[in-house]
N, C-alpha and C positions, 0 to 999 in steps of 0.2 A: 886336182882332187877337189870335189865339191865341199864347200865349207858347211859345217853342221851348225844350225842355229840353236841357241840356248833357250829352248822354249818347250813347254808341255801343253798338249791339246787336251781339252776336256769336253766330253759330250754326254748326253743322256741316252740311255737305251732302256726300252721296256718291251715286253712281250707283244708280238703282233707286227704291224706295219713298220714301227720304229726299228725293229730288227733289221729288216731289209734295207732301210735307209742308212742306218749306221754302218752296216757292213760295206755298202757301196761307197759311202763317204770315206771311210777308212782306207779302203783299197785304192781309191783315187788319190788319196794323200800319199800313200806308199808308192804309187806308180809315177805320179806327176808333180809331186811336191818339191822337187829339187832339194835344196839345202834343208828343207823342213821334212823330207820324206821319212827320215829315220828318227824323228823326234818322238819322245814318249807320248802315248795316248792313253787316257784314262776314261773309261766308259762307266757311268754311274747309274744305277737304279735306285733312286732315292725313296721311292714310296712303295707301299704294298701293292702287289699285283702278281699275276702268274709268273712262273720262272721262264727265263730264256730257254729256247730249245737247245738241245745238245749240239746240233749243227751250228748254231750261232756261237755258242761258247767255244767250239772248236775253231771256227774261223777267226774269232777274236784272239784266240791263243796263237794261231798261225801268223797273224799280223802283229804279234807281240803287244796286244792291248791289255791293259790291266782292267779287269772288271770288278767294281765295288758294288755291294748291295747293302748299304748301311741302314736302310729302313728308318729314315729320320722322321719323327713324329711332329706334326704341326696341326694347327686348328683348320688347315685349309688343304686336306688331301685331294679335294676335288679340283684344285687350281693347278693345272698341268704346267703352267709357265713358272710356278714357284720351283719346279724341278731344277731350273738353271742355277739360281743362287745356291740352292741346297747341294746340288752336285759339286759346285765349285768349292764350297766350304768343306765338304767331305773329302774331295780330292786333294786339297791342300795339305792334308796330313801325310800324303805320299809323294809330294812334289818337292824336287830339289832345285829346279831351274828358277831363275829369277823372273822370267817372262812366263805368263800363263795366257792361253787363248781359249775362249769359248768357241765351239763350232756347233751350230745346229746340225742335226743329222740330215736335213734335206739340202745340204751343200754338196757340190761336186767340184773337186779340184781339177782344173784343166791345165794348169801350168804353174810354175814356181810362183807363189804368192809373195813376192819379194818385199812388199810394203808391210808385212806383218812383224817386221823386226823393230823393236823399240830402239830409239836412239838413246844415248846416255842422258839427254836432257828431258826425256819423255817418260810419263807414267801410265798413259792410257791411249789406246787407238780405238776408235769406234766408227761405225758406219752410219751416217745420217739416214733417216728414213727416206724411202724412195719417193713417197708422196705425203701430203700433209696428214692424211688419215685422221687420227685423234689429236694431232698436234694443234698448236695455236699460232695465228698470225698476229696476235696482239689484241688490242681493244676492238670490241665488236664481234670477235670470233665466238661462235657458240661454245667452244671448249675453253675459252679464257677463264671464266669463273672457276671451272674444275681445276685448271692448272694453278690458279691463285690459291685455292683451297689446299691443294696438295703441297704447295710451297709453304703455306702456313703450318701444316702438320709436320713437315720435316725441317722447319726452322730455316727456310731460305727465302731471301727476297727475290721475288719473281723477276725483278729487273736485273738481278745478277746472272740470269740465264742468258748466255750468248745467243746471237742469232746465227742460223745456219741455213744453207740452201739444200732443199731436198734433191736427192740424186737423179731422180727421173723427171719430175715435173717442174723443177727449178723454182719452187716456191720458197719464200723467206719465212722461216718459223723459228720459234724459240727452241733451244737445244733439245733435240729429241732423237735418240739413237735407235736404230734397228737392232733388236737384241740377237740377231742371228749370228753375228761374229763380232768379237771384240778381243783386245789384248790388253793386259794390265800387268804392272809390276807387283809381284807377290808381296814384296816387303811393305807395300803401302797399307795393307789390310783391306783392300777394296772389296773383296768377296763378302766379308762379314758385314761391312757397311751397306753393301748392295742388298743383302738378305734382310738386314734390320729395317731398311727403308721400305722394302716390299711388304714386310709384315706390318709396319706402321700404317701404310696406305690401306692394307686389307683390314686392319683392326679399326680404321676410322669409319668404316661403313658409309663412305661418301661415294656418290655416283652422279650421273647426269642423264637427262633425257635427250641429249643432243643426238642427232642422227648418226648412226654408225657406231655408237658406243658399245664397247664390251670391256669386261673386267681386266683384259690383258694389258690395258694401259697401266695398270698399277705395277706391273713388272717392267714394262718398256721404259716408262718415265723414270723409274728408280735408278736405272743405269746413269742417266745424265745427272740426276739429283745427287747421287753418290760422288760423281766426278767433281761437281761444283762444290758441294759441301766439304769435301776433303781437300780442295784446292789442288787438284791433280793437274799436271801439265799434260794436255791432250792434243791429239792430232786426228783429223778426219781421214778415214780410209777412202780411196778412190772407188768409183763405181765399178772398176775392173775387178775389185776384190769382194764384190757381193752383187753381181749382175743379176737382176731379177727376171725370171721367166715363169709365167703361169698361164694357164689356159684363158682365164677371163680377161686378161689385159693384153694378150699376145698381139691381136690386130692393131691395137692403138700404140703399144709401147715398143714392140720388137724392132731392133735396128741391127742388121747383120754386122755392120762395122764395129758396134759396141761388143757384140758377142765375140768377134775376132780378137778384141783387145782383152777380153775377160780372162782372169786367172782363176776366179771362183764364180760359179754360177749357183744362185739360190733358186732351185728349180721348182719348189712347192709341189704341184700336182703333175709336173711335166714328164715324170718317168713312170706314171701309171698308165695302163692300157689305153685310155681314151685319147690322151694327147701324145702318146709315145711316137707315133710316125712323124708328126710335126717336129717334135724335139730332135729326133734322130736326123731328120733332113737338115735342120739348122746346124747341127754339130757337124754333119758331113761337109757342109759348106765352109765351116770355120775352124774346126778342130778334128780333122779326119782321123787322126790316130786314136783319139778318145772315142770317136764314134764307132770305129772298128771294134774297140774293146767292148763297148756297151752293147753293140749289136749282137755280139756273141753271148751276151747274158740275157738279153730280152727285157721286156718291161718288168717292173717290180710287182710283187704280189705278197700277200700275207702268208708266210710259210709256217706260222705257229701251228702246233697240233690242235685238232678240233676242240678238245676239251679246254685248252687255254684260250682259244678264240671265243668260246662260249663264255667262259668266266670273265674275259676282258670285255665282252659286250655287256654283261650284267653290271660290271663295275662302272663302265662308261655311262650307262643309263642311270645308275644311282648317283654318280657324281654330277651328271647334268641336272638332275633334280635338285641336288644340294646347292649347286651354283645358282639355279633359278630362284631358290628360296633366299639366298644371300642377296641377289640383285634386287628382289622384290622389297627386301627389308632395308635397302640402302636409303640414305637421305640424299635427295637430289638437289644439286646446286645449279 
């Protein structure tokens, strides 16, 4: 008999494209998750927006997913990445397991992700970023001043941040987790600290003109800051548990042997029509059972009713304008 792991998975779902992604992610977990396949799943809609379609709600019910719509108010409803800590804080009221795992909706479970189980001596499992992005390699890096300022704001000595190796590009950077997947011990209070640090960084109004900057760093960096500030015992997840595939890096990054080893693939735009044939061909060569299932479904599309897609588009435009104003008013370091 397959052992059942004591863990609850949490994700975010909103009307539109995220509905399709969330449904496919959950079904892949139920099909290929092994000892994790029957774990509780909570899908949270933390901010105002159009309702989920009846079809989505029915599918979530069929997969025994608890859907919460707490409508949590913040000063930053435009910041979509704040949905993660908000969702975790809301979900914890309904969670009884000791382990909690966040899953981005653009993840696909290919095989039992065995490394997601916390050992008794561990409090947190996280996946290092695949490339440096907005991380810092230390003195002289264009992002080092921003990281120093962030550390000052959250009362951490930057030298207390460990060094890690990026999963894809093998660069040495200060601790920087990819926020797409992580696991933590619920009793540590991680979710609340993670949310508080996100809000601190947003409230600070600090930014940078370094190339490639976007405000998403204020959520991603908060994960590692919370881990270090709380003194949590942590372990890095292997690349097999968050293997990255997306159209813009495919020619440079893709390695068939790594996809064969993957238990979870972070597919980004790979299951939308433009890149779908390439993605399916890659899975055919590495995970034929998963490819057969996905081929029967076809590429993803936005299945929300027209009126909700229209409302979502208006909200997206308004939120983009608010985000732009926030960024323009930031003090750059």
